[in-house]
PATIKOL-644347 format. One line per field, with one value per residue (C-alpha): residue in three letters; chain; residue number from 0; x, z, y. Coordinates in pm, whole numbers, padded with zeros to 5 digits. Last residue first. Layout:
BEGIN
type = c(Ala/...)
mol = c(A/...)
seq = c(NUM/...)
x = c(X/...)
z = c(Z/...)
y = c(Y/...)
***
This chain:
BEGIN
type = c(Ser/Ser/Ala/Thr/Gly/Pro/Asp/Trp/Ala/Phe/Ala/Pro/Leu/Asp/Gln/Thr/Pro/Glu/Ala/Glu/Asp/Glu/Ala/Ala/Gln/Glu/Ala/Phe/Gln/Thr/Glu/Tyr/Leu/Glu/Ala/Tyr/Leu/Gly/Asp/Ala/Ala/Leu/Leu/Glu/Ala/His/Arg/Gly/Arg/Glu/Val/Ile/Arg/Gly/Glu/Leu/Leu/Val/Leu/Ile/Glu/Ser/Ala/Glu/Arg/Val/Thr/Ser/Leu/Arg/His/Ala/Ile/Val/Ile/Ser/Thr/Arg/Gly/Ala/Leu/Ala/Thr/Arg/Phe/Ala/Val/Gln/Val/Ala/Arg/Glu/Ser/Glu/Ser/Asp/Leu/His/Ala/Thr/Ala/Glu/Asp/Leu/Val/Val/Ile/Asp/Pro/Ala/Lys/Leu/Leu/Leu/Arg/Ala/Ile/Ala/Ile/Arg/Gln/Lys/Glu/Gly/Gly/Ser/Leu/Arg/Phe/Gly/Arg/Asp/Gly/Val/Val/Thr/Glu/Leu/Gly/Asp/Pro/Leu/Ser/Glu/Val/Leu/Pro/Leu/Ile/Gln/Ala/Ala/Arg/Leu/Ala/Glu/Ser/Ile/Glu/Ala/Glu/Thr/Ala/Asp/Ser/Lys/Ala/Tyr/Met/Leu/Asn/Glu/Arg/Ile/Thr/Thr/His/Phe/Leu/His/Ala/Asp/Gln/Thr/Val/Val/Gly/Ile/Val/Asp/Arg/Leu/Ser/Ala/Leu/Thr/Ala/Asp/Arg/Val/Asp/Leu/Asp/Asn/Ile/Arg/Val/Ala/Gly/Ser/Arg/Val/Asp/Tyr/Leu/Arg/Pro/Val/Leu/Thr/Ser/Ile/Thr/Thr/Lys/Gly/Ala/Gly/Ser/Pro/Gly/Val/Leu/Ala/Val/Met/Asp/Gly/Pro/Asn/Ala/Val/Phe/Ser/Val/Asp/His/Leu/Val/Gln/Gln/Ser/Pro/Ala/Gly/Asn/Leu/Ile/Ala/Val/Ser/Glu/Leu/Ser/Ala/Leu/Ser/Ile/Glu/Glu/Ala/Thr/Pro/Tyr/Ser/Phe/Asp/Val/His/Glu/Phe/Glu/Val/Lys/Ala/Pro/Gly/Arg/Thr/Ile/Ala/Val/Ala/Gly/Pro/Asp/Glu/Ala/Val/Met/Pro/Lys/Leu/Asp/Leu/Val/Glu/Phe/Ile/Arg/Glu/Phe/Ser/Val/Leu/Ala/Thr/Leu/Val/Asn/Val/Gln/Met)
mol = c(A/A/A/A/A/A/A/A/A/A/A/A/A/A/A/A/A/A/A/A/A/A/A/A/A/A/A/A/A/A/A/A/A/A/A/A/A/A/A/A/A/A/A/A/A/A/A/A/A/A/A/A/A/A/A/A/A/A/A/A/A/A/A/A/A/A/A/A/A/A/A/A/A/A/A/A/A/A/A/A/A/A/A/A/A/A/A/A/A/A/A/A/A/A/A/A/A/A/A/A/A/A/A/A/A/A/A/A/A/A/A/A/A/A/A/A/A/A/A/A/A/A/A/A/A/A/A/A/A/A/A/A/A/A/A/A/A/A/A/A/A/A/A/A/A/A/A/A/A/A/A/A/A/A/A/A/A/A/A/A/A/A/A/A/A/A/A/A/A/A/A/A/A/A/A/A/A/A/A/A/A/A/A/A/A/A/A/A/A/A/A/A/A/A/A/A/A/A/A/A/A/A/A/A/A/A/A/A/A/A/A/A/A/A/A/A/A/A/A/A/A/A/A/A/A/A/A/A/A/A/A/A/A/A/A/A/A/A/A/A/A/A/A/A/A/A/A/A/A/A/A/A/A/A/A/A/A/A/A/A/A/A/A/A/A/A/A/A/A/A/A/A/A/A/A/A/A/A/A/A/A/A/A/A/A/A/A/A/A/A/A/A/A/A/A/A/A/A/A/A/A/A/A/A/A/A/A/A/A/A/A/A/A/A/A/A/A/A/A/A/A/A/A)
seq = c(322/321/320/319/318/317/316/315/314/313/312/311/310/309/308/307/306/305/304/303/302/301/300/299/298/297/296/295/294/293/292/291/290/289/288/287/286/285/284/283/282/281/280/279/278/277/276/275/274/273/272/271/270/269/268/267/266/265/264/263/262/261/260/259/258/257/256/255/254/253/252/251/250/249/248/247/246/245/244/243/242/241/240/239/238/237/236/235/234/233/232/231/230/229/228/227/226/225/224/223/222/221/220/219/218/217/216/215/214/213/212/211/210/209/208/207/206/205/204/203/202/201/200/199/198/197/196/195/194/193/192/191/190/189/188/187/186/185/184/183/182/181/180/179/178/177/176/175/174/173/172/171/170/169/168/167/166/165/164/163/162/161/160/159/158/157/156/155/154/153/152/151/150/149/148/147/146/145/144/143/142/141/140/139/138/137/136/135/134/133/132/131/130/129/128/127/126/125/124/123/122/121/120/119/118/117/116/115/114/113/112/111/110/109/108/107/106/105/104/103/102/101/100/99/98/97/96/95/94/93/92/91/90/89/88/87/86/85/84/83/82/81/80/79/78/77/76/75/74/73/72/71/70/69/68/67/66/65/64/63/62/61/60/59/58/57/56/55/54/53/52/51/50/49/48/47/46/45/44/43/42/41/40/39/38/37/36/35/34/33/32/31/30/29/28/27/26/25/24/23/22/21/20/19/18/17/16/15/14/13/12/11/10/9/8/7/6/5/4/3/2/1/0)
x = c(-02066/-02435/-02448/-02191/-02424/-02578/-02244/-02223/-01918/-01905/-01721/-01750/-01408/-01249/-01176/-00847/-00802/-00556/-00268/-00285/-00433/-00159/00113/-00053/-00072/00302/00389/00171/00322/00675/00570/00417/00719/00955/00730/00722/01101/01165/01033/00921/00631/00494/00521/00332/00056/-00003/00005/00308/00583/00919/01202/01014/01258/01232/01443/01249/00911/00702/00433/00128/-00086/-00456/-00498/-00682/-00432/-00428/-00583/-00377/-00067/-00141/00069/-00115/-00094/-00377/-00393/-00742/-00921/-01295/-01547/-01597/-01353/-01607/-01815/-01515/-01395/-01707/-01651/-01288/-01402/-01626/-01347/-01097/-01332/-01355/-00979/-00876/-00782/-00447/-00336/-00680/-00652/-00287/-00302/-00602/-00614/-00938/-00975/-01305/-01446/-01801/-01805/-02087/-01892/-01586/-01794/-01928/-01567/-01471/-01767/-01642/-01291/-01421/-01623/-01320/-01107/-01373/-01591/-01603/-01259/-01387/-01103/-01256/-01593/-01839/-02146/-02456/-02697/-02703/-02867/-02931/-02997/-02761/-02909/-02955/-02584/-02492/-02730/-02595/-02230/-02145/-02003/-02269/-02539/-02381/-02361/-02723/-02843/-02659/-02795/-03153/-03124/-03009/-02652/-02629/-02303/-02126/-01794/-01836/-02187/-02054/-01889/-02196/-02426/-02201/-02219/-01933/-01577/-01438/-01337/-00994/-00930/-00612/-00502/-00571/-00871/-00830/-01070/-00954/-01169/-01293/-00967/-00785/-01063/-01019/-00640/-00679/-00471/-00142/00077/-00133/-00001/-00303/-00295/-00617/-00442/-00068/00230/00548/00925/01158/01150/00785/00548/00399/00043/-00035/-00338/-00134/00196/00086/00022/00373/00520/00308/00476/00835/01026/01040/00864/00905/00724/00382/00200/-00118/-00260/-00635/-00760/-01100/-00961/-00593/-00327/00004/00356/00692/00914/01261/01396/01180/01303/01610/01780/01745/02074/02246/02234/02069/01976/02135/01892/01787/01775/01683/01367/01238/01321/01104/01234/01060/01309/01621/01517/01499/01179/01118/01286/01126/01211/00926/01003/00639/00367/00025/-00326/-00616/-00965/-01318/-01532/-01478/-01257/-00969/-01005/-00755/-00463/-00357/-00263/-00078/-00199/00062/00236/00525/00284/00438/00473/00264/00045/00355/00488/00141/00145/00501/00414/00098/00300/00545/00254/00096/00421/00444/00086/00142/00462/00279/00000)
z = c(-02482/-02550/-02890/-02801/-02821/-03140/-03320/-03650/-03865/-04089/-04420/-04459/-04516/-04859/-05083/-05266/-05619/-05848/-05941/-06273/-06111/-05848/-06116/-06297/-05968/-05906/-06258/-06220/-05877/-06020/-06315/-06078/-05849/-06145/-06300/-05967/-05933/-06272/-06625/-06668/-06882/-06586/-06372/-06623/-06665/-06288/-06213/-06086/-05827/-05801/-05546/-05245/-04962/-04644/-04763/-05090/-05145/-05462/-05443/-05663/-05752/-05831/-05772/-06042/-06061/-05682/-05620/-05887/-05688/-05423/-05126/-05102/-04849/-04924/-04815/-04890/-04937/-04945/-05225/-05269/-05041/-04843/-05149/-05349/-05036/-05021/-05378/-05288/-04982/-05193/-05445/-05168/-05006/-05331/-05396/-05047/-04797/-04628/-04779/-04828/-04573/-04655/-04432/-04542/-04419/-04483/-04454/-04425/-04178/-04206/-03868/-03988/-04306/-04102/-03893/-04213/-04333/-04009/-04054/-04410/-04285/-04027/-04295/-04524/-04248/-04150/-03847/-03520/-03423/-03407/-03186/-02903/-03020/-03275/-03049/-03268/-03157/-03507/-03640/-03361/-03580/-03852/-04200/-04153/-04080/-04394/-04616/-04476/-04558/-04873/-04688/-04849/-04710/-04364/-04362/-04482/-04211/-03940/-04064/-04077/-03727/-03600/-03496/-03164/-03048/-03377/-03430/-03131/-03267/-03517/-03262/-03043/-03322/-03417/-03057/-02808/-02787/-02965/-03330/-03449/-03823/-03904/-04240/-04108/-04153/-04035/-04022/-03987/-03937/-03585/-03445/-03556/-03408/-03069/-03078/-03119/-03404/-03375/-03400/-03702/-03885/-04038/-04417/-04461/-04285/-04246/-04172/-04116/-04159/-03893/-03632/-03706/-03417/-03355/-03349/-03528/-03731/-04053/-03896/-03854/-04229/-04313/-04080/-04251/-04583/-04455/-04695/-04445/-04674/-05043/-05208/-05248/-05105/-05287/-05288/-05351/-05411/-05300/-05149/-05247/-05137/-05137/-05126/-04955/-04776/-04693/-04546/-04346/-04115/-03951/-03728/-03356/-03186/-03008/-02629/-02579/-02215/-01968/-01765/-01403/-01269/-01612/-01603/-01289/-01437/-01742/-02095/-02362/-02454/-02353/-02565/-02872/-03024/-03393/-03666/-03900/-04165/-04343/-04619/-04635/-04611/-04707/-04657/-04806/-04670/-04800/-04493/-04122/-03995/-03782/-03421/-03270/-03034/-02808/-02511/-02749/-02727/-02631/-02825/-02617/-02333/-01987/-01811/-01494/-01629/-01703/-01349/-01218/-01395/-01279/-00916/-00948/-01079/-00788/-00546/-00709/-00676/-00309/-00248/-00429/-00231/00095/00000)
y = c(-00028/00021/-00140/-00406/-00706/-00578/-00639/-00454/-00527/-00222/-00229/-00607/-00766/-00731/-01029/-00983/-00858/-01043/-00817/-00631/-00322/-00324/-00327/-00035/00155/00106/00226/00535/00603/00601/00819/01074/01088/01137/01402/01585/01565/01721/01661/02025/01896/01700/02012/02225/01965/01941/02312/02500/02484/02311/02298/02431/02366/02161/01868/01841/01999/02015/02283/02226/02525/02568/02194/01997/01712/01684/01341/01162/01254/00993/01106/01436/01716/01957/02321/02450/02781/02714/02760/02386/02203/01998/01912/01791/01615/01399/01278/01204/01008/00785/00720/00650/00399/00203/00218/00105/00372/00429/00763/00918/01204/01272/01582/01788/02148/02340/02717/02909/02657/02513/02334/02112/02038/01941/01701/01547/01515/01338/01098/01040/00965/00720/00542/00513/00365/00113/00177/-00017/00116/00474/00600/00395/00267/00405/00413/00424/00697/00848/00533/00283/-00021/00107/00159/00536/00575/00380/00578/00911/00834/01027/01329/01553/01325/01322/01703/01729/01491/01684/02017/01882/01738/02077/02164/02350/02191/02249/02068/01834/01788/01535/01306/01346/01225/00933/00817/00794/00669/00976/00981/01089/01091/00899/01044/01393/01624/01984/02279/02638/02950/02872/02736/03050/03264/03096/03140/03515/03653/03847/03536/03432/03739/03912/03964/03760/03471/03523/03298/03497/03491/03359/03083/03007/02945/02601/02466/02791/02677/02731/02621/02260/02220/02341/02078/01813/01887/01921/01691/01406/01160/01246/01535/01689/01991/02091/02444/02451/02805/02937/03255/03292/03045/03230/03083/03129/02878/03014/02690/02451/02172/02327/02073/02144/02219/01932/01956/01619/01643/01405/01199/01146/01503/01642/01435/01607/01947/01880/01945/02157/02430/02239/01940/02165/02299/02212/02411/02663/02920/03097/03349/03466/03201/03339/03206/03406/03353/03409/03485/03521/03804/03680/03793/04035/03975/04263/04046/03808/03450/03195/02918/02779/02711/02766/02434/02416/02133/01925/01971/01897/01561/01480/01555/01345/01052/01078/01086/00780/00584/00681/00568/00237/00170/00241/00000)
***
């Protein structure tokens, strides 16, 4: 018993030590709200490196370990681009090129080391954090769902959403028929992190949540990377609705999904090495053309392979309906 109490005390000390840490991203006392409506996103000569161990370490850990004193490696180098209202700017390139890092700087999850990120000509460091969260919607490749009902997962984006709004969001996300077919409909519990739904179904629920939120800016981080072909097609249809009229930053592994982008930025080792539209970049015969040709060859090989039998999209177990 005494050992358990002492262990708990040590854990509580560590928890409160974390809670007492000063946030690295703080709201300026004079911050102003971003105006809602058509949005322009601008990166101006952005350099970025992630926080070092010294910047984020805990005193209790320093007493039992030696900090890595190496400086943080620079991740982004002089990144500049503009996404005008309604534009889709696609970020492509090999793993580790800095694509996801760019996406985290738009909602100000981190602050740039130099340069500026602006929304409607307002530096995000001068904007209120609440307004940033309001105008930006994010869908990642692993959409997070809470261990609760479909309805509550959707209303997390808009707590006062009406039945009509929820139904319209689900319809636009290409998943209303599935939800209506479930025994408990919107009251279906999706399980921890949505484990009772397939990957494509989770993504479409996340898109419906995005549509309910109705942000001015959408960030998609490889949102179709791990889906089968059928699920990807359904999600792509839903994305066309979600992105219509909105400014979007799209990180794409499958280059076929960004052919219609207003501008494609090709990143390599934190630098923009090519930019332009799909046809222009193919004609330039550079890194983008190389990536595209490689994916085309891989897709052709997959199409020739014998298809495998997929599991049912939603394995409903009435015995776990209230779990």
